[in-house]
Backbone bond lengths (Angstrom), bond angles and torsions (degrees), N, CA, C in turn:
res aa  C-N    CA-C-N  psi(-1)  N-CA   C-N-CA  omega(-1)  CA-C   N-CA-C  phi
1 Q - - - 1.476 - - 1.564 112.71 -
2 V 1.335 116.47 125.83 1.378 119.57 175.04 1.483 113.87 -68.82
3 P 1.355 123.27 131.73 1.465 121.70 179.99 1.523 109.96 -59.10
4 L 1.252 117.05 136.91 1.436 125.16 175.20 1.508 111.93 -88.42
5 V 1.255 117.85 154.64 1.455 123.14 -175.47 1.528 115.72 -113.48
6 E 1.288 115.22 110.46 1.518 120.82 -177.13 1.505 111.24 -88.93
7 S 1.275 113.78 152.93 1.581 119.22 176.28 1.540 105.93 -159.27
8 G 1.285 112.99 171.24 1.470 117.70 171.27 1.543 112.94 104.30
9 G 1.282 116.89 -8.40 1.479 118.24 178.24 1.470 115.01 -67.50
10 G 1.284 117.81 171.55 1.538 122.61 177.27 1.489 108.66 170.79
11 S 1.348 112.10 -166.40 1.517 117.91 -176.85 1.494 107.21 -116.86
12 V 1.320 114.90 127.49 1.494 121.96 177.97 1.492 107.71 -138.58
13 Q 1.376 110.62 161.58 1.383 119.17 178.13 1.514 112.72 -81.14
14 S 1.347 118.74 159.72 1.415 121.22 178.27 1.486 110.76 -55.83
15 G 1.419 116.20 133.77 1.385 118.84 -178.96 1.579 113.08 100.45
16 G 1.324 112.75 -16.93 1.494 119.32 -179.42 1.469 112.65 -75.07
17 S 1.395 111.52 -174.63 1.485 120.37 -175.28 1.530 108.70 -134.97
18 L 1.380 113.41 150.42 1.366 118.24 170.82 1.560 109.46 -146.04
19 R 1.327 118.30 150.42 1.501 117.32 170.69 1.420 111.80 -117.42
20 L 1.274 120.43 117.33 1.456 125.57 175.83 1.508 110.03 -86.54
21 S 1.352 116.17 146.47 1.421 123.94 175.53 1.482 111.15 -126.71
22 C 1.320 115.19 149.54 1.489 122.67 -177.46 1.564 106.22 -134.14
23 A 1.336 117.04 112.94 1.410 122.60 175.12 1.527 107.76 -72.34
24 A 1.321 118.70 108.85 1.435 124.73 -169.12 1.480 113.93 -134.04
25 S 1.313 115.29 58.83 1.470 124.92 -174.17 1.540 108.38 -54.75
26 G 1.268 118.08 125.08 1.484 119.84 173.88 1.416 113.07 92.40
27 Y 1.344 120.57 -10.95 1.487 124.27 -177.19 1.505 114.87 -111.81
28 T 1.299 119.76 -0.49 1.459 122.31 -173.27 1.641 109.77 -114.90
29 D 1.304 113.04 24.32 1.445 115.86 179.10 1.500 116.32 -90.43
30 G 1.306 111.43 7.32 1.496 119.86 177.37 1.555 114.37 88.19
31 S 1.347 116.41 5.42 1.395 119.03 -176.73 1.536 110.73 -113.23
32 H 1.315 117.71 11.08 1.440 125.56 178.72 1.479 112.32 -127.39
33 C 1.358 114.08 154.79 1.521 117.32 163.49 1.554 107.41 -87.37
34 I 1.315 112.26 138.49 1.448 114.87 178.67 1.505 108.55 -150.65
35 G 1.307 117.62 147.42 1.410 119.14 -174.16 1.569 116.30 -166.81
36 W 1.282 114.37 -177.81 1.484 123.02 -178.19 1.488 111.99 -111.48
37 F 1.373 116.45 145.98 1.405 126.16 170.08 1.533 107.34 -123.77
38 R 1.292 117.37 165.65 1.444 124.86 166.27 1.466 112.63 -144.29
39 Q 1.340 114.95 153.10 1.450 124.02 178.34 1.518 112.41 -139.94
40 A 1.325 113.71 117.21 1.482 119.82 178.35 1.586 106.43 -92.52
41 P 1.334 115.51 153.19 1.467 120.59 176.27 1.524 114.24 -46.16
42 G 1.316 117.65 123.89 1.462 117.16 178.48 1.488 114.84 84.29
43 E 1.344 116.69 -4.21 1.484 117.48 -174.62 1.583 109.33 -116.80
44 E 1.332 114.84 160.68 1.443 117.79 175.91 1.581 111.69 -72.96
45 R 1.302 117.47 160.15 1.388 120.33 175.60 1.547 109.33 -73.90
46 E 1.244 114.51 132.35 1.538 120.19 -176.17 1.521 113.68 -122.67
47 G 1.285 117.72 143.15 1.469 119.51 175.99 1.571 111.34 -70.59
48 V 1.269 115.94 140.70 1.490 124.33 -176.68 1.540 111.45 -109.96
49 A 1.276 112.65 -50.54 1.554 118.23 -172.95 1.484 109.78 -162.84
50 A 1.349 116.41 150.42 1.462 119.33 179.32 1.478 111.67 -150.13
51 I 1.341 119.56 163.06 1.421 129.25 171.36 1.536 111.30 -126.25
52 D 1.301 115.67 137.57 1.500 115.46 174.78 1.469 111.17 -104.45
53 S 1.316 119.34 -176.41 1.495 123.88 -174.26 1.489 112.87 -72.48
54 D 1.341 116.91 -11.36 1.451 119.26 176.86 1.505 111.41 -99.21
55 G 1.361 117.55 1.93 1.384 119.00 178.87 1.569 115.45 90.10
56 N 1.354 111.88 2.22 1.479 116.49 175.13 1.466 111.94 -66.07
57 T 1.320 124.35 143.21 1.421 127.34 177.62 1.515 108.88 -119.00
58 S 1.292 116.56 144.71 1.502 119.80 176.57 1.505 104.32 -138.31
59 Y 1.384 114.02 151.05 1.457 123.78 -178.48 1.526 107.89 -135.19
60 A 1.424 108.35 154.45 1.431 113.61 167.56 1.573 108.56 -71.83
61 D 1.287 115.81 150.73 1.437 124.80 179.80 1.520 112.33 -51.21
62 S 1.332 114.78 -40.02 1.433 120.25 -176.14 1.479 114.89 -66.73
63 V 1.379 119.31 -16.24 1.451 117.67 -173.41 1.570 109.74 -123.35
64 K 1.369 116.93 -2.10 1.415 119.47 179.25 1.528 112.84 -56.82
65 G 1.348 115.00 136.68 1.449 121.90 -176.36 1.476 115.04 81.58
66 R 1.339 117.26 -7.33 1.526 120.15 -177.15 1.538 108.26 -117.82
67 F 1.287 115.78 -36.45 1.511 118.92 -175.75 1.510 108.83 -107.49
68 T 1.298 117.78 150.13 1.450 127.65 176.05 1.479 111.79 -135.39
69 I 1.330 116.02 121.04 1.429 123.56 175.90 1.575 113.68 -92.92
70 S 1.272 120.18 136.36 1.454 119.54 177.46 1.575 107.96 -153.35
71 Q 1.300 115.27 162.84 1.430 120.30 179.41 1.581 110.24 -133.95
72 D 1.346 113.42 148.33 1.542 115.59 -179.70 1.557 99.87 -125.07
73 N 1.294 115.73 108.47 1.459 119.32 179.97 1.533 112.25 -65.84
74 A 1.321 119.03 -33.19 1.444 124.22 -177.00 1.528 106.66 -64.42
75 K 1.358 117.66 -32.91 1.490 119.25 -174.42 1.515 107.20 -107.09
76 N 1.351 119.91 7.27 1.522 119.24 179.46 1.474 112.99 49.44
77 T 1.283 115.25 41.18 1.541 120.49 -175.88 1.489 110.96 -133.63
78 L 1.362 108.86 138.28 1.499 121.68 173.78 1.538 105.33 -101.69
79 Y 1.313 116.30 137.35 1.517 119.69 175.70 1.506 112.11 -119.26
80 L 1.279 115.36 155.74 1.467 124.13 165.38 1.552 109.31 -130.45
81 Q 1.270 116.87 107.06 1.460 119.67 173.10 1.520 110.64 -85.95
82 M 1.263 117.56 121.99 1.407 121.34 -176.46 1.551 109.39 -120.93
83 N 1.385 111.26 117.42 1.441 120.53 -179.73 1.442 108.97 -114.97
84 S 1.369 117.43 167.71 1.417 125.27 -176.95 1.481 112.74 40.03
85 L 1.325 114.96 54.16 1.442 119.58 -179.47 1.460 113.59 -68.25
86 K 1.371 114.10 144.33 1.441 124.83 -178.42 1.507 110.69 -116.30
87 P 1.341 116.59 157.55 1.489 117.07 178.48 1.525 111.64 -58.45
88 E 1.325 119.16 -27.52 1.397 118.06 179.54 1.541 116.18 -78.00
89 D 1.296 113.02 0.02 1.440 118.70 174.01 1.554 113.37 -89.23
90 T 1.381 111.49 -0.49 1.520 118.72 178.08 1.551 110.46 -65.30
91 A 1.260 117.13 120.40 1.531 123.82 -175.23 1.444 108.54 -175.24
92 M 1.384 112.00 169.23 1.387 122.64 170.19 1.565 106.52 -85.25
93 Y 1.254 122.44 131.22 1.433 123.70 -175.81 1.589 110.53 -108.52
94 Y 1.340 116.62 132.28 1.446 118.15 179.96 1.553 108.16 -128.55
95 C 1.348 115.86 153.75 1.479 119.57 170.26 1.493 107.84 -110.88
96 A 1.340 112.89 156.05 1.477 117.49 176.00 1.517 109.14 -151.43
97 A 1.308 120.06 146.77 1.432 125.39 178.70 1.520 111.31 -111.13
98 D 1.270 110.97 143.58 1.531 117.11 179.90 1.434 116.53 56.81
99 Y 1.358 119.23 29.18 1.437 126.45 178.88 1.499 108.35 -130.50
100 I 1.274 120.57 -32.00 1.430 123.38 -180.00 1.556 104.95 -127.79
101 C 1.329 118.01 139.23 1.435 122.09 -178.43 1.545 114.21 -140.33
102 A 1.281 113.06 156.99 1.463 117.01 179.27 1.602 103.06 -91.63
103 T 1.314 113.79 166.96 1.503 120.37 173.02 1.548 106.58 -133.69
104 P 1.336 115.26 159.92 1.409 118.98 177.27 1.495 112.64 -60.79
105 S 1.297 119.47 -24.81 1.462 121.85 -177.85 1.529 108.29 -85.71
106 G 1.277 120.81 -0.98 1.394 119.68 176.36 1.557 117.97 94.00
107 L 1.323 115.51 -3.60 1.427 123.85 -179.19 1.514 111.15 -82.00
108 L 1.369 114.28 151.65 1.524 121.20 177.18 1.584 103.41 -88.61
109 L 1.337 115.14 133.98 1.483 120.87 179.05 1.431 109.55 -115.90
110 I 1.327 117.39 126.33 1.481 116.47 176.41 1.555 107.75 -98.72
111 L 1.344 117.35 133.76 1.401 122.65 -177.93 1.591 108.13 -114.77
112 G 1.306 115.66 136.33 1.489 118.56 173.13 1.515 110.46 76.95
113 E 1.270 110.28 -161.74 1.517 122.74 -173.82 1.529 108.98 -107.25
114 Y 1.353 113.17 138.48 1.464 122.96 174.03 1.471 111.72 -51.14
115 D 1.338 116.02 -45.33 1.475 118.49 -173.92 1.526 114.13 -73.27
116 D 1.361 116.73 -13.78 1.480 119.80 -179.87 1.546 108.99 -82.01
117 V 1.302 119.52 -5.89 1.476 122.03 -178.78 1.537 107.78 -87.26
118 D 1.335 112.73 134.56 1.510 118.57 173.22 1.514 104.49 -90.80
119 W 1.339 115.73 89.09 1.433 120.06 -176.59 1.551 109.43 -69.87
120 G 1.401 113.57 143.26 1.405 120.34 175.49 1.506 111.68 -83.76
121 Q 1.306 115.66 -168.95 1.492 119.28 -178.61 1.516 112.40 -79.69
122 G 1.288 123.50 -17.98 1.380 126.23 178.47 1.493 113.71 82.74
123 T 1.288 118.86 178.71 1.487 123.94 173.76 1.490 108.42 -141.76
124 Q 1.329 115.51 128.08 1.457 122.02 -172.38 1.601 111.85 -81.35
125 V 1.288 115.79 127.24 1.442 122.18 171.41 1.509 107.41 -111.94
126 T 1.378 115.25 129.81 1.404 120.96 178.95 1.530 106.41 -128.90
127 V 1.379 116.47 125.97 1.447 120.36 179.28 1.488 110.97 -120.22
128 S 1.302 118.28 117.98 1.483 119.22 -177.51 1.540 111.77 -99.16
129 S 1.241 115.62 149.96 1.552 119.82 -177.45 1.450 111.09 -83.86
């Protein structure tokens, strides 16, 4: 897997919004699972949101109703619109293809092994209270 390139992070106050982008050439044509992870200092990396090949989307309970995942095939880009940000959303955010997937029931599904993913540099999101 080619490492994907994340961007769009920054520092915002609680209640603010950010839109993250992931340059994901070849993975946003609707035939792949693709999604977002985040990792806060001292914490394990956790799945945040994903899309499957049927267009189903799934979210972690902690971000439901606030975050929206989408993809633009023409621009080869995956997005994560984050609204109503909270200090607990502070983390490094990563995207990954064919490793996390959505399901029709709305659950996040992890595929394969963590160590098999060629993780990118991520993009830092910091939310202050």
